[in-house]
C-alpha positions in Angstrom: -12.2 -9.1 11.6 -12.9 -8.5 7.9 -12.6 -12.4 7.4 -15.2 -13.3 9.7 -17.6 -10.4 8.1 -17.3 -11.9 4.8 -17.8 -15.6 6.1 -20.9 -14.5 8.0 -21.9 -12.8 4.8 -21.8 -16.0 2.9 -23.0 -17.8 5.7 -26.4 -15.6 5.5 -26.5 -15.6 1.7 -26.3 -19.4 1.6 -28.7 -19.9 4.5 -31.5 -17.4 2.6 -31.0 -19.0 -1.1 -31.8 -23.0 0.5 -34.1 -22.1 3.1 -36.7 -24.5 3.3 -34.7 -27.2 1.3 -35.3 -29.6 3.7 -39.0 -30.0 3.6 -38.0 -31.0 -0.3 -36.1 -33.7 1.1 -37.2 -37.5 0.4 -35.9 -40.6 2.1 -36.1 -43.9 0.2 -35.8 -46.6 2.7 -36.2 -49.8 0.4 -32.5 -49.6 0.1 -30.1 -51.4 2.8 -28.8 -47.8 3.3 -31.6 -45.0 3.1 -31.1 -42.5 0.1 -31.9 -39.1 0.2 -33.4 -37.5 -2.9 -34.2 -33.3 -3.5 -37.2 -32.5 -5.5 -36.0 -29.8 -7.2 -39.1 -29.0 -8.9 -41.0 -28.6 -5.1 -38.5 -26.2 -3.8 -38.5 -23.8 -6.9 -42.2 -24.3 -7.1 -42.4 -23.2 -3.3 -40.3 -20.0 -4.0 -41.7 -19.1 -7.2 -38.4 -19.3 -9.0 -39.0 -22.3 -11.4 -37.4 -20.0 -14.1 -34.2 -19.0 -11.8 -31.5 -20.1 -14.3 -29.2 -19.6 -11.5 -30.3 -21.2 -8.4 -31.4 -24.3 -11.1 -27.8 -24.6 -12.2 -26.9 -24.2 -8.4 -28.9 -27.0 -7.7 -28.0 -29.2 -10.2 -24.4 -28.6 -9.2 -22.1 -31.8 -7.3 -21.8 -29.1 -4.5 -25.7 -29.0 -3.4 -25.4 -33.0 -4.0 -22.9 -32.9 -1.6 -24.6 -30.5 1.0 -27.8 -32.8 0.6 -26.2 -36.3 1.2 -24.4 -34.4 4.1 -26.9 -32.3 5.5 -30.1 -34.8 4.4 -30.2 -37.6 7.4 -32.9 -36.4 9.7 -31.1 -37.1 12.7 -27.8 -35.2 12.9 -26.7 -32.6 15.1 -28.1 -29.1 13.8 -25.2 -26.5 13.6 -25.3 -22.3 12.6 -26.1 -23.0 9.1 -29.6 -24.8 10.5 -30.1 -21.7 13.0 -29.4 -19.2 10.6 -31.5 -20.8 8.1 -34.5 -21.7 10.2 -34.6 -18.1 11.9 -34.5 -16.1 9.3 -31.8 -13.9 10.5 
């Protein structure tokens, strides 16, 4: 049971941390394959966190780049992370 509780806490933490990230995705369709870019300044600005060193480093990391490329396409199936981050649980 403790493992599930820890997973739930991490899910909630990252859902809160990245809440609203989809509003800052820009899809560039001039290439044969669409390119998804994350507008970091807009994301930090809308949350008044432009000086938050931790969040800036997280957003600059390879893990977040993978997160954006995996979850960025507009017509993908939603999952538990989407539900938690959308409903602000």
